[in-house]
C-alpha positions as CSV (number, residue, x, y, z in Angstrom):
1,M,115.6,111.5,90.1
2,E,112.5,109.4,90.3
3,F,112.1,105.8,91.3
4,K,110.4,103.4,88.8
5,F,108.2,100.7,90.3
6,D,107.5,97.4,88.5
7,S,103.8,96.6,89.0
8,Q,104.3,93.1,87.5
9,Q,106.6,91.4,90.0
10,Q,104.9,88.0,90.3
11,Y,106.0,87.2,93.9
12,Q,104.5,90.6,95.0
13,L,101.3,90.0,93.0
14,D,101.1,86.5,94.7
15,A,101.5,88.1,98.1
16,I,98.8,90.7,97.4
17,S,96.5,88.1,96.1
18,A,97.0,85.9,99.2
19,V,95.7,88.6,101.4
20,V,92.9,89.9,99.1
21,D,91.6,86.4,98.4
22,L,91.0,85.9,102.1
23,F,87.8,88.0,101.6
24,E,86.5,86.3,98.4
25,G,82.7,86.5,98.5
26,Q,82.6,89.8,100.4
27,P,80.1,92.0,98.7
28,A,81.7,95.3,97.5
29,D,78.7,97.3,98.6
30,A,78.9,96.1,102.3
31,G,80.3,99.4,103.3
32,T,77.3,101.3,102.0
33,M,74.9,99.5,104.3
34,E,73.7,101.7,107.0
35,A,74.5,100.7,110.6
36,K,71.4,101.6,112.6
37,L,70.2,100.6,116.1
38,Q,66.5,100.2,115.9
39,I,64.5,101.3,118.9
40,D,61.0,100.1,119.7
41,F,59.4,102.5,122.2
42,A,55.9,103.7,122.7
43,A,55.3,106.8,120.7
44,K,55.4,109.0,123.7
45,A,58.7,107.7,124.9
46,E,60.1,108.1,121.4
47,S,59.1,111.7,121.3
48,F,60.4,112.4,124.8
49,F,63.8,110.7,124.5
50,F,64.6,110.9,120.8
51,G,62.5,113.7,119.4
52,G,60.4,111.2,117.4
53,Q,63.3,109.2,116.1
54,T,62.9,105.4,115.9
55,A,66.5,104.7,115.0
56,L,70.0,105.9,115.9
57,N,72.5,106.1,113.2
58,L,75.8,104.6,114.6
59,V,77.9,106.6,112.1
60,D,76.4,109.8,113.4
61,E,76.6,108.7,117.1
62,M,80.1,107.2,117.0
63,G,81.7,109.3,114.2
64,A,82.9,106.3,112.2
65,V,82.3,102.6,111.5
66,G,85.0,100.2,110.5
67,N,85.0,98.0,107.4
68,N,81.8,96.0,107.3
69,L,82.9,92.3,107.0
70,L,79.9,90.2,106.1
71,L,81.8,86.9,105.7
72,D,81.6,84.6,108.7
73,T,84.6,82.8,110.1
74,E,83.9,79.6,108.2
75,A,83.9,81.5,104.9
76,V,87.2,83.2,105.7
77,L,88.6,79.8,106.8
78,Q,87.6,78.3,103.4
79,N,89.3,81.2,101.7
80,L,92.4,80.8,103.8
81,Q,92.6,77.1,103.0
82,A,92.3,77.9,99.2
83,V,95.1,80.4,99.5
84,Q,97.3,77.9,101.5
85,D,96.6,75.1,99.0
86,R,97.4,77.4,96.0
87,N,100.7,78.3,97.6
88,G,101.7,74.8,98.7
89,L,101.3,75.5,102.4
90,E,100.0,73.3,105.1
91,I,96.2,73.6,105.2
92,A,94.8,74.9,108.5
93,N,91.8,73.1,110.1
94,E,90.8,76.2,112.0
95,I,91.6,79.9,112.2
96,A,94.5,80.1,114.7
97,G,93.4,81.7,117.9
98,G,89.9,81.9,116.7
99,T,90.4,85.5,115.6
100,L,90.8,87.0,112.2
101,D,94.4,88.2,112.8
102,F,96.8,87.2,110.0
103,D,100.5,87.7,109.7
104,I,102.1,88.3,106.3
105,E,105.8,87.6,106.3
106,M,108.3,88.6,103.6
107,E,112.1,88.7,103.5
108,T,114.0,91.9,103.8
109,G,114.4,93.8,100.5
110,T,111.4,92.1,98.8
111,G,109.2,95.2,98.8
112,K,107.0,94.7,101.9
113,T,106.0,98.3,102.0
114,Y,105.0,98.2,98.4
115,V,103.1,95.0,98.9
116,Y,101.1,96.1,101.9
117,L,100.3,99.5,100.4
118,R,99.2,97.9,97.1
119,T,97.2,95.4,99.1
120,I,95.3,98.3,100.7
121,F,94.5,99.6,97.2
122,E,93.3,96.2,96.1
123,L,91.1,95.7,99.2
124,A,89.6,99.1,98.6
125,Q,89.0,98.4,94.9
126,R,87.5,94.9,95.3
127,Y,85.7,95.1,98.6
128,N,85.4,98.8,99.2
129,F,87.4,98.5,102.5
130,R,88.4,102.0,103.5
131,K,89.8,101.8,107.0
132,F,93.4,100.6,107.6
133,I,95.9,100.9,110.3
134,V,99.6,100.5,109.5
135,L,101.8,99.7,112.6
136,V,105.5,100.1,112.4
137,P,108.0,99.1,115.2
138,S,110.1,102.3,115.3
139,T,110.3,105.9,114.3
140,P,113.1,105.3,111.7
141,I,110.9,102.7,110.0
142,K,107.9,105.0,110.2
143,E,110.0,107.7,108.4
144,G,111.0,105.2,105.8
145,V,107.3,104.2,105.2
146,I,106.4,107.9,104.9
147,T,109.2,108.4,102.3
148,S,108.0,105.3,100.4
149,I,104.5,106.6,100.3
150,R,105.7,109.9,98.9
151,N,107.8,108.0,96.3
152,M,105.0,105.6,95.3
153,T,102.2,108.1,95.1
154,K,102.3,108.7,91.4
155,H,102.8,105.0,90.7
156,F,99.7,104.1,92.7
157,Q,97.7,107.0,91.1
158,D,98.6,105.6,87.7
159,L,97.6,102.0,88.7
160,Y,94.4,102.9,90.4
161,A,93.3,106.0,88.5
162,E,89.5,106.3,88.3
163,P,88.3,106.1,84.7
C-alpha cells in the first residue's frame, strides 16, 4: 500500500507561499558568498600568528554557517505586509518582538507536516536555504513526522527532481 499525495491542494499551496514569500528579494546565491573575517596585521604578525594568512574562513573555523539572509528587517516587514494583505489579515506595522520569529498555524488534519516539509523544499529551491530545524513537542509526534517523511520521500523526489 502506498499513500498518494495531492500537490495541488490550494490551501496548502497558499500556506507554503505565505512563508516563502516572506523572503522575496533574497538572492538565491547568498549562500555561496564566503564568510571571512579579514585581519589586518603587519606582515610579521601575520606570519607569526596565522602562517601568512590574512583571512579566516568562518566555515572552516566553525564547521558550518547558517542560511545567509541578506534582507533587512524592513524588507521582511514589507514582504510580511504583502502576505497579510493578500490573505485578508490585519496588516502589522512592525515585526512582533522585533525578531524574525514567525508562527504558522494550521488546523489539525490539514497537512501541517506536508506543508512545512514542502516549504523547506521551496525555500531551498528559491533561495538556496539549506539549514532547517524542525521542533516537535513529543516523542510520539516525532515518530509520526519520521513516518511522514518516509511516506512522502518519493512524492517530494518527483516534485523536486533535478533536471
